[in-house]
N, C-alpha and C positions, 0 to 999 in steps of 0.2 A: 576602535569600534567598528563592527561589521555593518555594512550598508543595508538599510531596510529596503523592501522591494518597491520597485517602480516598474513601469512598462518597459523601460530600457533594460533594467536588471533582469526582468523575466525573459526578455529577448536573449540576453547573454547566457543565462542559465539554460534556456531551451536549446540554444545553439551548442552548448557544451554537451548536453545530453545526446543530441542527434549526431555529434561527432564522436560518441563512444565514451564520454567521461562519466564518472560517478559524481553526483551532486548531492546536496542535502536541502531539504525543504520542510516547512512546517505542516503538520496535520492537526486534526482536532484534538489529538492527545499529546503526541510527542513529535520530535523531528525525525524524519525518515531519510534513508539513503535511496536516492533515485537513480535509475539507469534505464536505458531503452531495453526492454526485455527481448527485443529481436536481435540484439548484439551480444553474442555469447561471451566475448572477452570482458565486456562491462559487467555482465552478471557474474562471471567467474571471479572478477575482482572484488565484488561485494562479499561473496562467500569467504574469500581469502582474508579480506580486511577485518571482517567480523570474527573470524575464527568459528564460523557457524557450523553446526552439525549438518552434514550434507543430507541427512534424513529429515531435516526440517525445511520444507519448501518455503521459498520467498513468496509473499503475497503480492498482488498487483492492485494498484489504485487507478480507477477510471473516472471519467467525468460525465458518463452517460450510459444508458442501457445499450445504445448502438455500439459504443466502444466495447462494452462487456462482451457482446456477441462475437467479437473478433477473436476471443481467447477461450471460448468454451465450445464444446461439441454440441450441446443442446441446452435449452433453457427450461428448467422444470416449472410447472404451473405455480408452485408456491413462491417463486421468486418475485413475481409481479406483486403479490400481496405483501410480502415483507419489505420490498423496496418502496411500495407506496407509503408504508408506515414509518420506516426507519432510515430511508436513504434520501438525500445524503446524510450520513451519520455513522456512528461507531459500531457498525455491524459488518462483519466479514463473512461472506458466504462461500461455501465449498461446492463446486460443481464439476461435472466431467470436463476434463481438459481437451481442447482441440489438439489434434495430432500435430507433432512437429515442434512443440514448445521446448525450450531449454529444460534439461533435466532438473535443474535447481528450482524450477517453478512448479514441478509436478510431484504430487504425493504418491505414495506407494500404491494407492488404488486408482491411479490415473486421473487424479483430480487437480484442480487449480483453485486457489483462494483469491477472492476479489472483494474490494470495498469501494464505495463511492464516498469520498471525503467531502465534508461540508466546508473545509477551510478555504477561504477565498484565494489564498496564495497557491495552495495545492491545485485548486481547480483552474486557476489562471495558467499555471505552468503546464499542466497536462493538456489544457486546451491549446496552448501555443505549440507544444510538441506534437499534438494530434496523434498521440500514442499513449497507451497505458504506461505507468511508471512502476518500478518496484517500490514497495512501501515498507520494507523492514526498518525497524527503529535504528537510529544512527548511533549505535554503541557497539563496543566489543562484546562478544558473547559473555554473559554472566554479569556485566555491568548494568547500572541503572540507565534507562533510556533518557536522553536529554530533552530539556524543555526550552533551551535557548540556543541560539546560533553560536554563542561563545562557548558553551559546553561542547558543541560539536567540534569546534576548532581546537579545543583543548584535548580532544580525543584523537582526531585525525589530522595528519599533516596536509598542507596544500597540495602535496604530490598525490595524496590519496583522494582527497575531496577538494577539487579546485574551485568550485563555486558553491556558495551557500546562499539560498534565498532566505533572507532574514525577515521573518514575519513577527518578530517580538516573542515574548514568552507564551508558550502554549499552555493549554489547560491542564495537562497531565491527568492524574486520576487513574481510573481503571482502564485497562487496554480495551480494544474493541472486543465485542462478543463474537465468537466464532461458531457458526452453525453449519451442519452438513445437510445440504439439500438433495443429495444423491439417494437418500433413503426416505421412506415414508413410514411413520412420521419422521420429520427431520430430527436430528440429534444436536444438542448443544455440546460442542467439543471443548469450548472454553467459556466460562462465565465472564462477563465484563460489564461494560457501560450500559448495555441494553439487558435488562433482567430476563431470566428464564421465564418469569411469569408474564412479562410483556409479550414475549415471543409466543408463548402458549396461547395467550388470549387472542392474538391476531390470527394464528393458524386455525383457531376454532371457526373462523369465518369461511374456511374452505368448504 
């Protein structure tokens, strides 16, 4: 049985992240593969492990608006409004990327995707690392995303994912909604847990 998370476990997983390892941790939907996005070898390892299409950038998960600002070139006015209503939560926003990010994090239009997860384990880990983490689901490309730590371990060897922050079974369901805030009006790129109608209603307040 995999260990559930404690302060000591969070310390150990955070230390692994900062040492350049790939870890797994729970989010509000599924388990994610986490790495320090400043460390190119760790990011490359995730892309290789998943067999992920290089044209599909990895998203980042943050624990605050202040942390988000470290990864974007500018913050559009619409972000404050959607964040007020939907963050922390299953909404991923696309914004202009800061210069110098790893290519696996940056979309074809020079963008980066960011989410603020409400899961307490994810927030505790990111806070302890004091850096955003990659948030791609912890599965091989084309497989179903995992809802338990055991499913992660069944997919990836300890050599690939050395530490797993076991937060129990996650909620699953629809993936996060993905919206592009680099255009006005914003575009929904992927429908998900936050409905298109909810987003449209909030943005009418602008």
